[in-house]
C-alpha positions in Angstrom: 6.4 -25.4 1.6 3.0 -24.8 3.6 2.0 -21.8 5.0 -0.2 -20.8 7.8 -2.8 -17.6 7.4 -4.1 -16.0 11.0 -7.1 -13.3 11.1 -7.6 -11.5 14.2 -11.0 -10.0 14.3 -11.8 -7.1 16.6 -15.0 -5.0 16.1 -12.5 -1.9 14.8 -10.7 -4.0 12.2 -9.3 -7.1 10.7 -6.2 -7.8 10.5 -4.5 -11.1 8.3 -0.8 -12.3 8.3 0.8 -15.0 6.4 3.2 -17.4 7.8 5.4 -19.0 5.6 8.9 -20.7 6.5 8.0 -20.0 10.5 8.2 -16.0 9.7 5.6 -13.2 8.7 5.5 -12.3 4.9 2.2 -10.5 4.5 0.4 -8.0 6.9 -3.2 -6.9 5.5 -5.3 -4.6 7.6 -9.1 -3.2 7.1 -10.4 -0.8 9.6 -14.3 -0.6 10.0 -14.2 2.9 9.1 -11.7 2.8 6.7 -12.6 -0.1 4.2 -10.6 -0.2 0.9 -12.4 1.1 -2.2 -10.9 -1.3 -5.0 -12.6 -3.4 -6.6 -16.1 -1.8 -5.7 -18.5 -0.5 -8.7 -20.2 2.7 -8.6 -23.0 5.2 -10.6 -20.7 7.6 -10.8 -21.5 11.6 -12.4 -18.9 13.4 -14.5 -18.2 16.4 -12.8 -15.7 18.2 -15.1 -14.0 16.5 -18.2 -10.3 18.4 -18.5 -9.0 17.8 -22.3 -5.8 18.5 -21.8 -5.1 16.2 -19.5 -7.3 13.4 -21.3 -9.1 12.7 -18.1 -12.2 13.5 -15.9 -13.1 13.6 -12.7 -16.3 11.8 -11.3 -18.2 12.3 -8.4 -18.9 8.7 -6.7 -20.1 10.0 -3.2 -16.5 10.6 -1.7 -15.0 13.4 -0.3 -13.1 13.7 -3.4 -13.6 13.4 -6.7 -12.1 10.3 -8.6 -9.8 10.4 -11.6 -10.5 9.1 -14.7 -8.0 8.6 -17.7 -9.0 8.1 -21.3 -6.6 5.0 -21.3 -8.9 3.4 -18.6 -12.4 4.2 -20.6 -13.1 0.7 -22.0 -14.8 2.1 -25.1 -11.1 3.9 -26.5 -9.4 0.7 -26.1 -10.5 -1.0 -29.4 -10.1 2.6 -31.1 -6.6 3.4 -33.4 -6.2 6.5 -32.8 -8.6 6.4 -29.4 -11.4 9.2 -29.6 -10.3 12.3 -27.3 -12.1 12.1 -24.3 -14.2 15.3 -24.6 -15.9 13.2 -27.4 -16.8 10.6 -25.3 -17.5 12.0 -21.9 -19.6 15.0 -20.7 -20.1 16.6 -17.4 -23.6 15.2 -15.7 -23.2 12.3 -17.8 -23.9 9.1 -15.2 -21.9 6.0 -16.1 -20.3 2.5 -14.6 -17.2 2.8 -13.0 -15.2 0.5 -10.8 -12.5 1.5 -8.4 -8.7 0.5 -9.6 -6.8 2.3 -7.2 -7.6 3.4 -3.5 -6.8 7.1 -2.8 -3.5 7.2 -1.9 -2.6 10.6 0.1 -3.6 13.6 -1.4 -4.8 11.8 -4.9 -8.3 10.5 -5.7 -9.1 7.1 -6.1 -8.6 6.1 -10.0 -11.4 4.6 -11.8 -11.8 2.6 -15.0 -15.1 1.8 -16.8 -13.4 -1.6 -17.6 -15.5 -3.6 -15.1 -14.7 -7.1 -13.8 -15.3 -9.6 -11.0 -13.3 -11.7 -9.1 -14.4 -15.3 -8.2 -11.8 -17.9 -7.0 -10.7 -19.2 -9.9 -12.2 -16.6 -13.0 -12.2 -12.9 -13.3 -15.7 -11.8 -15.2 -15.2 -9.2 -17.5 -18.7 -8.5 -18.7 -18.2 -6.1 -21.5 -15.3 -8.7 -23.3 -15.4 -11.8 -25.1 -12.1 -13.1 -24.9 -10.8 -16.1 -22.7 -7.4 -14.7 -20.9 -5.2 -16.8 -18.7 -2.7 -15.5 -16.0 0.7 -14.8 -17.1 1.9 -16.4 -14.2 0.4 -19.9 -15.8 3.4 -20.4 -18.3 3.2 -23.5 -19.8 1.5 -23.3 -23.1 0.0 -26.8 -23.3 -1.7 -25.9 -19.5 -2.7 -22.8 -20.7 -4.9 -24.3 -23.9 -6.1 -27.1 -21.3 -7.6 -24.7 -19.1 -9.0 -22.2 -22.4 -10.4 -25.4 -23.4 -12.3 -26.4 -20.3 -13.4 -23.3 -19.8 -15.0 -23.3 -22.9 -16.8 -26.2 -22.5 -18.3 -25.0 -19.4 -19.5 -22.2 -20.3 -23.2 -21.5 -21.2 -24.2 -21.5 -25.2 -25.1 -18.3 -25.2 -22.3 -16.4 -22.8 -21.7 -12.8 -24.2 -18.8 -11.8 -21.4 -15.5 -12.5 -21.2 -13.1 -14.5 -18.4 -9.7 -14.3 -17.0 -8.1 -18.0 -15.6 -6.4 -17.1 -12.6 -3.5 -19.1 -11.0 -5.3 -21.4 -8.7 -7.8 -22.6 -11.5 -5.3 -25.3 -12.7 -6.2 -27.0 -9.3 -9.9 -26.4 -9.8 -12.7 -29.5 -10.9 -14.9 -28.5 -13.8 -17.7 -28.2 -10.9 -15.8 -25.7 -9.5 -15.0 -24.1 -12.4 -19.0 -24.1 -13.3 -19.9 -23.0 -9.9 -17.6 -19.9 -10.2 -19.1 -18.8 -13.4 -22.7 -18.9 -11.8 -21.5 -17.0 -8.8 -19.7 -14.8 -10.8 -23.0 -14.3 -13.3 -25.1 -13.5 -10.3 -22.9 -10.5 -9.1 -22.9 -9.0 -12.7 -27.1 -9.6 -12.9 -27.3 -7.8 -9.5 -25.3 -5.1 -10.2 -27.2 -4.7 -13.8 -30.4 -4.6 -11.6 -29.2 -2.1 -9.0 -27.7 0.0 -11.4 -30.8 0.6 -13.6 -32.8 1.4 -10.4 -30.2 4.1 -8.7 -29.1 7.7 -9.0 -25.6 8.9 -9.2 -23.7 8.7 -7.3 -24.3 5.7 -5.7 -22.3 2.4 -4.8 -23.3 -0.4 -6.8 -21.6 -3.4 -5.3 -19.1 -3.6 -2.7 -15.8 -5.8 -3.1 -15.6 -8.7 -0.2 -14.2 -7.6 3.1 -10.9 -8.3 3.9 -11.8 -11.7 6.0 -13.4 -13.1 2.7 -10.6 -11.8 0.6 -8.8 -14.4 2.0 -10.6 -17.4 1.1 -11.1 -16.1 -2.4 -7.6 -14.8 -3.2 -5.0 -15.8 -0.4 -5.6 -19.4 0.2 -3.7 -21.8 -2.2 -3.2 -25.3 -2.1 0.2 -24.9 0.2 -2.2 -23.7 2.6 -2.3 -26.1 5.6 -4.6 -24.1 8.2 -6.5 -20.7 8.2 -6.7 -19.6 12.1 -9.6 -17.3 13.0 -10.0 -16.2 16.6 -13.6 -15.0 16.1 -16.5 -16.9 16.5 -19.0 -15.0 14.4 -16.1 -14.4 11.4 -15.2 -18.1 11.6 -18.5 -19.2 11.0 -19.3 -16.3 8.5 -15.9 -17.6 6.8 -17.2 -21.5 7.0 -20.7 -20.4 5.3 -18.8 -18.7 2.3 -16.3 -21.8 2.0 -19.1 -24.0 1.9 -21.0 -22.6 -0.9 -18.3 -21.1 -3.2 -14.3 -22.1 -2.0 -15.3 -25.8 -0.7 -11.5 -27.0 -0.9 -10.7 -24.7 1.4 -13.4 -25.3 4.3 -11.8 -27.8 5.8 -8.9 -25.3 6.6 -10.9 -23.1 8.7 -9.5 -23.2 12.4 -11.8 -21.3 15.3 -8.6 -20.4 17.7 -10.3 -20.2 21.1 -7.2 -20.0 23.9 -6.7 -17.1 25.7 -3.4 -16.0 24.7 -4.0 -13.6 21.7 -3.3 -15.0 18.3 -1.1 -12.6 17.1 1.2 -12.9 20.0 1.3 -16.8 19.9 3.4 -16.3 16.3 5.1 -13.1 17.2 3.0 -11.0 15.0 2.8 -7.8 17.2 6.3 -7.5 17.5 6.9 -8.0 13.7 4.2 -5.1 12.6 6.6 -2.9 14.9 9.5 -4.2 12.8 7.6 -3.2 9.6 7.6 0.2 10.8 11.0 1.1 11.5 13.5 2.6 9.0 16.3 -0.2 9.5 16.0 -3.5 9.0 18.9 -5.7 10.5 20.0 -9.2 8.4 21.2 -11.9 10.2 25.1 -11.4 9.2 25.1 -8.3 11.1 24.2 -6.1 7.8 21.3 -4.1 7.4 18.9 -2.4 5.3 17.5 1.2 5.5 14.1 1.8 4.1 12.7 5.2 3.1 9.3 5.8 1.6 8.4 9.0 -0.1 5.5 10.3 -2.0 7.5 9.6 -5.4 9.2 6.9 -4.7 10.9 3.9 -2.3 14.3 3.7 -1.6 16.3 0.9 0.1 19.9 0.7 1.3 21.8 -2.2 1.7 24.7 -2.0 4.5 27.4 -4.5 5.2 26.9 -3.3 9.3 29.1 -5.5 11.2 29.3 -8.2 9.1 33.1 -8.8 7.9 33.2 -12.1 6.0 35.6 -15.3 6.2 37.5 -14.6 2.8 37.8 -11.4 0.7 36.3 -8.3 1.1 34.1 -8.7 -2.5 33.0 -12.4 -0.9 31.5 -10.2 2.2 29.3 -8.0 -0.4 28.3 -10.4 -2.9 26.6 -12.8 0.5 25.0 -9.7 2.1 23.4 -8.4 -1.4 22.3 -12.2 -1.7 20.9 -12.2 1.9 19.8 -8.5 0.9 17.8 -9.8 -1.7 15.8 -12.2 0.4 15.2 -9.5 2.7 14.1 -7.0 0.2 11.3 -9.1 -1.0 9.7 -9.9 2.0 10.1 -6.4 3.2 7.8 -5.3 -0.3 5.2 -7.8 0.8 5.0 -7.0 4.6 5.0 -3.1 4.1 2.8 -3.5 1.2 5.6 -0.9 -0.6 3.9 0.4 -4.1 5.1 2.3 -7.2 8.9 3.1 -8.0 11.3 1.7 -6.0 15.1 1.7 -6.2 17.5 -0.5 -4.6 20.8 0.3 -4.1 22.6 -2.7 -3.5 26.4 -2.5 -1.9 28.4 -2.2 -5.1 29.9 -5.0 -7.0 32.6 -5.1 -9.8 32.1 -8.9 -10.5 28.9 -9.3 -13.2 28.7 -12.9 -12.4 28.2 -11.7 -8.9 25.5 -9.0 -10.2 23.7 -11.6 -12.0 23.4 -13.7 -9.2 21.8 -11.3 -7.1 19.8 -10.4 -9.4 18.5 -13.7 -10.1 18.3 -14.5 -6.0 16.1 -11.3 -6.2 13.7 -12.3 -9.1 13.4 -15.7 -7.6 12.3 -14.3 -4.0 9.7 -11.7 -5.5 8.6 -14.9 -7.3 5.4 -15.4 -4.4 4.3 -12.0 -4.7 1.0 -11.9 -5.9 1.5 -8.1 -6.9 2.7 -7.3 -10.4 5.8 -5.9 -10.6 8.8 -5.0 -13.2 12.5 -5.6 -12.5 14.8 -3.8 -14.8 17.7 -4.5 -13.3 21.1 -2.8 -13.0 21.7 1.0 -14.1 24.7 2.2 -15.2 24.9 3.6 -11.4 24.6 -0.1 -9.9 21.3 0.6 -8.8 18.4 -2.1 -9.3 15.1 -0.2 -10.6 11.5 -1.7 -10.4 8.0 -1.2 -10.1 5.4 -3.0 -7.8 1.6 -2.3 -8.4 0.5 0.1 -5.7 -3.3 -0.3 -5.0 -3.8 0.6 -1.7 -1.8 2.4 1.0 1.3 0.8 2.4 1.3 -0.8 6.2 3.0 2.4 7.3 0.8 5.0 5.8 -2.5 2.9 7.5 -0.8 2.8 10.6 1.1 6.2 11.0 0.7 9.9 10.4 3.4 13.0 10.1 4.9 13.4 13.0 3.6 16.8 14.8 6.7 18.0 15.6 8.7 17.5 12.4 5.8 17.3 9.9 7.1 14.4 8.2 10.5 15.7 7.6 12.1 13.0 10.0 14.4 15.6 11.7 13.6 19.0 13.9 15.2 22.1 14.2 17.8 22.5 16.7 17.6 24.5 19.9 20.1 27.3 18.2 18.3 27.5 15.1 15.2 28.2 16.9 17.0 30.9 19.3 18.3 32.6 16.5 15.0 32.5 14.7 13.6 34.2 18.0 16.2 36.9 18.0 15.7 37.9 14.5 11.9 38.0 14.8 12.0 40.5 18.1 14.1 42.7 15.9 11.1 42.5 13.3 8.6 43.1 16.3 10.9 45.8 17.8 10.7 48.1 14.6 6.9 47.6 14.1 5.5 48.2 17.7 6.7 50.4 20.6 6.1 47.7 23.3 7.0 48.3 27.3 8.9 44.8 27.5 9.4 41.3 25.0 8.3 37.8 26.6 9.8 34.9 24.5 7.4 31.8 25.5 9.5 28.5 24.1 10.2 24.9 24.9 12.4 24.2 27.9 15.6 23.3 25.5 15.4 26.5 23.9 15.0 28.5 26.9 18.1 27.1 28.7 19.9 28.1 25.6 19.6 31.1 26.2 19.8 31.4 30.0 23.5 29.5 29.1 25.1 29.9 25.8 22.9 32.2 24.2 22.6 34.7 27.1 25.4 37.3 26.0 23.3 37.5 22.3 20.3 37.9 24.7 21.7 40.9 26.5 23.4 42.3 23.5 19.6 42.2 21.7 18.0 44.1 24.5 20.6 46.9 24.6 20.1 47.1 20.6 16.0 47.0 20.8 16.7 49.1 24.3 13.5 47.1 25.3 14.0 44.4 28.3 13.5 41.0 27.1 12.1 38.0 29.8 11.8 34.4 29.1 8.7 31.6 30.1 9.0 28.2 29.8 5.6 26.8 27.6 5.6 23.0 28.1 3.4 22.7 25.8 5.3 24.0 22.7 7.9 21.6 20.9 11.1 22.7 20.3 10.5 24.4 16.9 7.1 26.3 18.7 7.6 29.9 20.3 5.6 33.0 20.6 6.6 36.3 21.1 4.3 38.7 23.7 4.3 42.4 23.4 3.4 44.0 26.8 
């Protein structure tokens, strides 16, 4: 199946959409003011060692200190048992670290001292000596052939290790050799800059989103990469001609008047990807709830009644939902722990078929994940590696009215809070009058249904109570003025 990649560029941000089977499958957004940090290499300074947590905070020049766990220290991986972190690191120590997870929410970036640099076909591990192969290449004969090819290409004095990426099975020896040369040049530059710098300092910055498309996303089935910026097209073309020659002829400059994302309906897809409800073609729907701890996806039959039995209706809805869930995970870039609540199925064969369909639909995902199957409660537990913020976290912020709760107090609840607050104020202060400032719905309620309660309160405190609408207040906001 063929796919297209669309790249929309403005001075403020770069947006990438991957189109497959006529639908948007992935969305990536990188803002000039908030570029991702994953892959960046820093010369950091250890600011605090925490023996109880076997971790350390490292200053790499960001607003929040980054986090380094003992399991992510390269020196400890070959030791059994590993040395405690307080015997490896000390406060004020400088060390080269790489970001493996962006700051997410209130958490700082996560670091590793095992450095890696990615090319199109290979990942270079300067501290290793082994040659690894992507787990997605499952055929043992092919794995052996790729390992032998790379071994022949590497220089005799090679001291580093490599991981062979999935796309390497389509590469020629000349392309693999060029990738090796490119990665060696990056590592030489990293070493030279680190030797001449003082911590904290950025040593190597990962490629921007547009160039990562050429290195990581463009595949054999990619028929065209459309870019709506002449400058970005020229930069990508120069990069492709030097490092990814087999992709260069797929680059296409889009110059029509109609916006590129409008032409393919991507803007509407972005809006739908921010919604809580996802409608299925059959009439069923998904409910997606993302929290700090995990993401839950609930499947419902909705208006779909099927044509035969109720079990058949449930089975068909779950099969369709499995495909939709796989797409939503990529589209929204959901990661961490994910709980899928399919409609309950009694038939074991139906459960196995739904799980198989989910696994098949997830096979196209480039992000590492695990699927644990159905639990005793009928839920499917899975994880998807989270390295960057989800689409919703990039584009949205907590509602200032409900502070991210997804709901607000009713006007009646706020009325009763105000009545209790006036009683407290009356016991502390001898005011001539109390004036309530609140939103229009709250004031309307005091003038109608709650007017009797307000009059009783005025008699109880022995002071008049007046009302005033404050148009700038949300429904939960109010103030009590003592006159």
